[in-house]
C-alpha positions as CSV (number, residue, x, y, z in Angstrom):
1,M,-269.7,-69.7,-67.3
2,S,-269.9,-66.7,-69.6
3,A,-267.8,-63.7,-70.4
4,A,-267.2,-61.4,-73.3
5,P,-264.4,-62.8,-75.5
6,T,-261.0,-61.2,-75.3
7,P,-258.0,-61.7,-77.5
8,S,-255.3,-64.1,-76.6
9,A,-252.3,-62.5,-74.9
10,G,-249.8,-61.1,-77.3
11,D,-252.2,-61.0,-80.3
12,A,-254.0,-58.1,-81.8
13,A,-257.5,-57.3,-80.7
14,P,-260.1,-59.2,-82.8
15,T,-262.3,-57.4,-85.2
16,N,-265.6,-58.5,-86.6
17,V,-265.8,-61.5,-84.3
18,P,-268.6,-63.7,-85.6
19,D,-271.7,-63.9,-83.4
20,P,-271.9,-67.5,-82.0
21,V,-275.7,-67.3,-82.7
22,Q,-275.0,-66.9,-86.4
23,E,-272.6,-69.9,-86.3
24,P,-273.8,-73.5,-86.6
25,S,-275.1,-74.6,-83.2
26,A,-272.2,-75.8,-81.0
27,E,-274.6,-78.3,-79.4
28,A,-275.7,-79.6,-82.8
29,Q,-272.1,-80.0,-84.0
30,L,-271.2,-81.8,-80.8
31,R,-274.1,-84.2,-81.2
32,R,-273.1,-85.1,-84.7
33,S,-269.5,-85.6,-83.5
34,R,-270.7,-87.9,-80.7
35,K,-272.8,-90.0,-83.1
36,R,-269.9,-90.5,-85.6
37,Y,-267.1,-90.8,-83.0
38,P,-268.7,-92.3,-79.8
39,I,-266.7,-92.0,-76.6
40,P,-265.0,-95.4,-75.9
41,G,-265.8,-95.2,-72.2
42,S,-265.5,-98.9,-71.3
43,L,-262.1,-99.1,-73.1
44,N,-260.9,-96.0,-71.3
45,V,-261.9,-97.4,-67.9
46,V,-260.1,-100.7,-68.6
47,L,-257.0,-98.8,-69.8
48,L,-257.0,-96.6,-66.8
49,A,-257.1,-99.6,-64.5
50,L,-254.2,-101.3,-66.3
51,I,-252.1,-98.1,-66.3
52,V,-252.7,-97.4,-62.6
53,T,-251.9,-101.0,-61.7
54,T,-248.6,-100.8,-63.7
55,L,-247.7,-97.5,-62.0
56,A,-248.3,-99.1,-58.6
57,A,-245.9,-101.9,-59.7
58,T,-243.2,-99.4,-60.6
59,W,-243.5,-98.0,-57.1
60,A,-243.1,-101.5,-55.6
61,L,-239.7,-102.1,-57.3
62,P,-237.5,-100.2,-54.8
63,V,-239.6,-101.6,-52.0
64,A,-238.9,-105.2,-53.1
65,F,-235.2,-104.3,-53.6
66,P,-234.5,-101.6,-51.0
67,R,-230.7,-101.6,-51.5
68,S,-230.7,-101.6,-55.3
69,S,-230.0,-98.3,-57.0
70,A,-231.0,-100.0,-60.3
71,A,-234.5,-100.8,-58.8
72,L,-234.9,-97.2,-57.7
73,F,-233.8,-95.4,-60.8
74,G,-235.2,-98.1,-63.1
75,G,-238.6,-97.9,-61.4
76,A,-238.5,-94.1,-61.6
77,L,-237.8,-94.3,-65.4
78,L,-240.7,-96.7,-65.8
79,F,-242.9,-94.5,-63.8
80,G,-242.1,-91.4,-65.9
81,L,-242.7,-93.5,-69.0
82,V,-246.0,-95.1,-68.0
83,V,-247.4,-91.7,-66.9
84,Q,-247.5,-90.7,-70.6
85,P,-250.5,-92.8,-71.6
86,L,-252.1,-91.8,-68.3
87,Y,-251.7,-88.2,-69.3
88,T,-253.6,-89.0,-72.5
89,L,-256.5,-90.3,-70.5
90,W,-256.4,-87.3,-68.2
91,H,-256.5,-85.2,-71.4
92,E,-259.6,-87.1,-72.6
93,A,-261.3,-86.3,-69.2
94,A,-260.3,-82.7,-69.5
95,H,-262.2,-82.5,-72.8
96,D,-265.2,-84.5,-71.3
97,I,-264.5,-87.4,-73.7
98,F,-263.2,-90.0,-71.3
99,H,-266.7,-91.3,-70.5
100,R,-270.2,-90.3,-71.2
101,R,-271.1,-90.2,-67.6
102,R,-269.9,-87.0,-66.0
103,A,-269.2,-88.7,-62.6
104,V,-267.0,-91.3,-64.2
105,N,-265.3,-88.8,-66.5
106,D,-264.4,-86.5,-63.6
107,A,-263.4,-89.3,-61.2
108,A,-261.0,-90.6,-63.9
109,G,-259.7,-87.0,-64.3
110,F,-259.1,-86.7,-60.6
111,L,-257.3,-90.1,-60.4
112,S,-255.1,-89.3,-63.4
113,A,-254.2,-85.8,-62.1
114,A,-253.2,-87.3,-58.8
115,F,-250.2,-88.9,-60.5
116,L,-249.0,-85.6,-62.0
117,P,-249.8,-84.4,-59.1
118,S,-252.4,-81.7,-59.2
119,S,-256.1,-80.8,-59.2
120,F,-257.9,-82.2,-62.2
121,W,-260.2,-79.2,-62.3
122,L,-257.4,-76.7,-62.2
123,L,-255.5,-78.4,-65.0
124,H,-258.8,-78.6,-66.9
125,F,-258.8,-74.8,-67.1
126,V,-255.1,-74.6,-67.8
127,H,-255.6,-76.9,-70.7
128,L,-258.6,-75.0,-72.1
129,G,-256.4,-71.9,-71.8
130,H,-253.8,-73.7,-74.0
131,H,-256.3,-74.4,-76.7
132,M,-257.5,-70.8,-76.6
133,S,-254.1,-69.1,-76.7
134,N,-251.9,-71.7,-78.5
135,R,-249.0,-69.9,-80.3
136,S,-250.0,-66.6,-78.9
137,K,-247.1,-64.5,-77.5
138,R,-247.3,-66.2,-74.1
139,E,-247.1,-69.7,-75.5
140,R,-244.5,-69.5,-78.3
141,I,-241.7,-69.6,-75.7
142,E,-239.0,-70.7,-78.1
143,Y,-239.1,-67.4,-79.9
144,Y,-237.8,-64.0,-78.9
145,A,-238.9,-60.7,-80.5
146,E,-236.8,-57.9,-81.7
147,G,-235.4,-56.0,-78.7
148,E,-235.9,-59.0,-76.4
149,S,-232.9,-60.8,-74.8
150,K,-232.0,-64.0,-76.5
151,V,-230.0,-65.2,-73.5
152,A,-233.0,-64.6,-71.1
153,R,-235.4,-66.4,-73.4
154,A,-233.0,-69.3,-73.9
155,A,-232.4,-69.6,-70.2
156,F,-236.2,-69.7,-69.6
157,Y,-236.8,-72.1,-72.5
158,Y,-234.2,-74.6,-71.4
159,A,-235.5,-74.5,-67.8
160,V,-238.9,-75.4,-69.2
161,L,-237.4,-78.4,-71.0
162,L,-235.5,-79.5,-67.9
163,G,-238.6,-79.6,-65.6
164,L,-239.9,-76.1,-65.1
165,N,-243.0,-77.0,-67.3
166,W,-244.0,-79.6,-64.6
167,L,-242.9,-77.5,-61.7
168,G,-244.9,-74.6,-62.9
169,F,-248.3,-76.3,-62.7
170,V,-247.3,-77.8,-59.3
171,I,-246.5,-74.3,-58.0
172,Q,-249.7,-73.1,-59.5
173,T,-251.6,-75.8,-57.7
174,V,-250.1,-74.8,-54.4
175,V,-250.9,-71.1,-55.0
176,F,-254.5,-71.7,-55.9
177,T,-254.9,-73.9,-52.8
178,V,-253.2,-71.7,-50.3
179,L,-253.9,-68.1,-51.4
180,P,-257.4,-66.7,-50.5
181,T,-259.7,-66.3,-53.5
182,P,-259.9,-62.5,-53.2
183,L,-256.1,-62.2,-53.5
184,I,-256.0,-64.6,-56.5
185,R,-258.6,-62.4,-58.2
186,R,-256.9,-59.1,-57.2
187,F,-253.7,-60.1,-58.9
188,G,-255.4,-61.7,-61.8
189,L,-253.9,-65.1,-61.3
190,D,-257.0,-66.9,-62.5
191,R,-257.0,-64.9,-65.7
192,E,-253.5,-66.2,-66.4
193,L,-255.0,-69.7,-66.9
194,G,-256.2,-68.5,-70.3
195,A,-256.6,-65.0,-71.5
196,T,-259.8,-65.7,-73.3
197,L,-261.4,-67.9,-70.6
198,P,-264.1,-66.7,-68.1
199,P,-262.9,-66.1,-64.6
200,L,-263.1,-69.0,-62.2
201,S,-266.2,-69.0,-60.0
202,D,-266.2,-69.5,-56.2
203,A,-267.4,-73.1,-56.8
204,D,-264.4,-73.7,-59.1
205,F,-262.0,-72.6,-56.3
206,V,-263.7,-74.8,-53.8
207,R,-263.5,-77.8,-56.1
208,I,-259.8,-77.2,-56.8
209,R,-259.0,-77.0,-53.1
210,V,-261.0,-80.1,-52.3
211,E,-259.2,-82.0,-55.1
212,V,-255.8,-80.9,-53.9
213,L,-256.6,-82.0,-50.4
214,G,-257.6,-85.3,-51.8
215,V,-254.4,-85.7,-53.8
216,A,-252.3,-84.6,-50.7
217,A,-254.2,-87.2,-48.6
218,I,-253.4,-90.0,-51.1
219,W,-249.7,-89.3,-51.2
220,S,-249.4,-88.6,-47.5
221,A,-251.0,-92.0,-46.9
222,V,-248.6,-93.7,-49.3
223,L,-245.6,-92.2,-47.4
224,A,-247.1,-92.9,-44.0
225,F,-248.5,-96.4,-44.4
226,T,-246.3,-98.0,-47.1
227,P,-242.6,-98.7,-47.3
228,V,-242.2,-95.9,-49.9
229,T,-239.6,-93.4,-48.7
230,G,-239.4,-89.6,-49.2
231,A,-236.3,-90.2,-51.3
232,Q,-238.1,-92.5,-53.6
233,F,-241.0,-90.0,-53.9
234,A,-238.6,-87.3,-54.9
235,V,-236.7,-89.4,-57.5
236,Y,-239.9,-90.7,-59.0
237,F,-241.5,-87.3,-59.4
238,A,-238.2,-85.9,-60.7
239,S,-238.5,-88.5,-63.5
240,N,-242.1,-87.5,-64.0
241,A,-241.1,-83.9,-64.3
242,L,-238.4,-84.6,-66.9
243,F,-240.6,-86.8,-69.0
244,Y,-243.5,-84.4,-68.8
245,S,-241.4,-81.4,-69.8
246,Q,-239.6,-83.2,-72.6
247,L,-242.7,-84.5,-74.3
248,R,-245.1,-81.6,-74.0
249,Y,-243.4,-79.0,-76.3
250,I,-242.3,-81.2,-79.2
251,Y,-245.7,-80.8,-80.8
252,H,-245.4,-77.0,-81.0
253,Y,-241.7,-76.2,-81.4
254,E,-241.3,-73.9,-84.5
255,A,-245.0,-74.3,-85.4
256,R,-246.8,-71.5,-87.2
257,F,-248.4,-68.7,-85.1
258,D,-251.9,-70.0,-85.5
259,V,-254.2,-71.1,-82.6
260,V,-255.2,-74.3,-84.3
261,E,-252.7,-75.0,-87.0
262,G,-249.8,-74.2,-84.7
263,A,-249.1,-77.8,-83.8
264,Y,-247.8,-81.0,-85.4
265,D,-248.8,-84.6,-86.1
266,L,-245.6,-86.5,-85.6
267,R,-244.5,-89.7,-87.3
268,A,-243.6,-92.4,-84.8
269,P,-243.3,-96.2,-84.7
270,R,-246.7,-97.7,-84.5
271,L,-246.0,-99.3,-81.1
272,L,-245.0,-95.9,-79.6
273,T,-248.1,-94.2,-81.1
274,R,-250.4,-96.9,-79.6
275,F,-248.5,-96.8,-76.3
276,V,-249.2,-93.0,-75.9
277,L,-252.8,-93.6,-77.1
278,H,-252.4,-91.6,-80.3
279,A,-251.0,-88.5,-78.6
280,T,-248.7,-88.1,-81.6
281,Y,-251.7,-86.8,-83.6
282,H,-251.6,-83.4,-81.8
283,L,-252.5,-81.2,-84.8
284,T,-255.5,-83.4,-85.5
285,H,-256.5,-83.0,-81.9
286,H,-256.3,-79.2,-82.1
287,R,-258.5,-79.3,-85.1
288,N,-260.9,-81.7,-83.5
289,P,-260.7,-81.3,-79.7
290,K,-264.0,-83.2,-79.1
291,V,-263.0,-86.3,-81.1
292,P,-261.7,-89.1,-78.8
293,W,-258.2,-90.4,-79.1
294,L,-259.3,-93.7,-80.6
295,Y,-260.3,-92.0,-83.9
296,L,-257.5,-89.5,-84.4
297,P,-255.6,-91.7,-87.0
298,E,-258.8,-92.1,-88.9
299,I,-259.3,-88.4,-89.4
300,A,-255.7,-87.3,-89.6
301,R,-254.1,-86.1,-92.9
302,P,-251.1,-88.1,-93.9
303,E,-249.4,-85.1,-95.4
304,D,-249.3,-83.4,-91.9
305,Q,-246.8,-86.0,-90.6
306,S,-243.8,-84.1,-92.0
307,R,-241.8,-84.4,-88.8
308,G,-240.7,-87.3,-86.8
309,F,-241.2,-87.8,-83.0
310,F,-237.6,-88.5,-82.2
311,E,-236.5,-85.8,-84.7
312,M,-238.5,-83.2,-82.7
313,L,-237.4,-84.6,-79.4
314,L,-233.8,-83.6,-80.4
315,R,-234.7,-80.5,-82.5
316,Q,-236.4,-78.7,-79.6
317,W,-233.0,-78.5,-78.0
318,R,-231.9,-76.0,-80.7
319,G,-233.3,-73.5,-78.2
320,A,-234.4,-69.9,-78.6
321,L,-235.1,-68.5,-82.1
322,P,-235.8,-65.0,-83.5
323,E,-239.5,-64.5,-84.4
324,S,-238.4,-63.3,-87.8
325,S,-237.3,-66.8,-88.6
326,Q,-240.9,-68.1,-88.5
327,P,-242.4,-67.6,-92.0
328,H,-246.0,-68.0,-90.8
329,R,-246.4,-65.2,-88.2
330,K,-249.9,-64.0,-89.0
331,G,-252.3,-66.8,-87.9
332,R,-255.6,-66.9,-86.2
333,T,-256.6,-66.1,-82.7
334,I,-259.6,-67.6,-80.9
335,A,-262.5,-66.2,-78.9
336,W,-264.5,-68.0,-76.2
337,N,-267.5,-69.9,-77.6
338,G,-268.8,-71.7,-74.5
339,A,-267.6,-74.9,-72.9
340,S,-268.0,-76.9,-76.2
341,M,-264.5,-75.9,-77.5
342,L,-266.0,-75.5,-81.0
343,A,-264.0,-72.5,-82.0
344,V,-265.0,-69.1,-83.3
345,F,-262.1,-67.7,-85.3
346,N,-260.9,-64.2,-86.0
347,G,-257.8,-62.8,-87.7
348,E,-256.2,-64.2,-90.8
349,D,-256.5,-67.7,-92.2
350,P,-253.4,-69.8,-92.1
């Protein structure tokens, strides 16, 4: 894939963008990173197997106790909870650091995405788009600018926290599967994945649709050939939506307007940090997107853990804020530098 870099949505056009040829070789940097922080592929495979087995057990609870509301809602709660470390493993696959073998990496990504549920390849581009346009106008959803409606922004923001975040990518999955490719391109829907990313190729669209059909076949088989009911399916994925939406934005709420530094490492009990596979080191990940989850505590800066996990879980419910309340509004934007995710910066330093 290749395309001329364009600025993130909502940010000023970049000037004097460094020529990637003049930058240190992305491939060389990646090789050095791999040598120092090798991908824990075998560990990831074992963890994925344990997590998927546990998720299957949560689905069996209402089947074993079909008349128990406690089993239904308790199982749904456990499902939403256990999906969180699964999301971390999907995230590793999205950055090509789940396993050194491409086939294993992508198979793990597909299996993980099936529990969200979506196409791994589509969400891969969505996530790259997040890294490219983090804290740009389109992503700092908790802020409203002068002249914008606080009420409208607050309504949208609270809808995101209550499940719209999850529902959005599910709808996106359906749209990219059902709409013909020419229509998607005509309305620029593929460009909405990330303003600085190259357009999706025909092969990308084919892969997305094949994956969606695979995911649909898996869940159709579960509903058709197991005692799982449609009601259980709905309750479980409602729990999934709530967990997903609550836990995605806590790492960015009120963060500075900088594509990399606009995130937090959050303090959390050690057991929780390990349970989510170090996902609490989110700022460290944005700085080092090719370093596997296992090493994030090793390279994190202790002074960056100024906010707590549960503190942010509650704080994000403060809702919409004026942009003028953010003291760090002139951060960096990012330009596309190939699939390596080793960034080329432009704009002001944080």
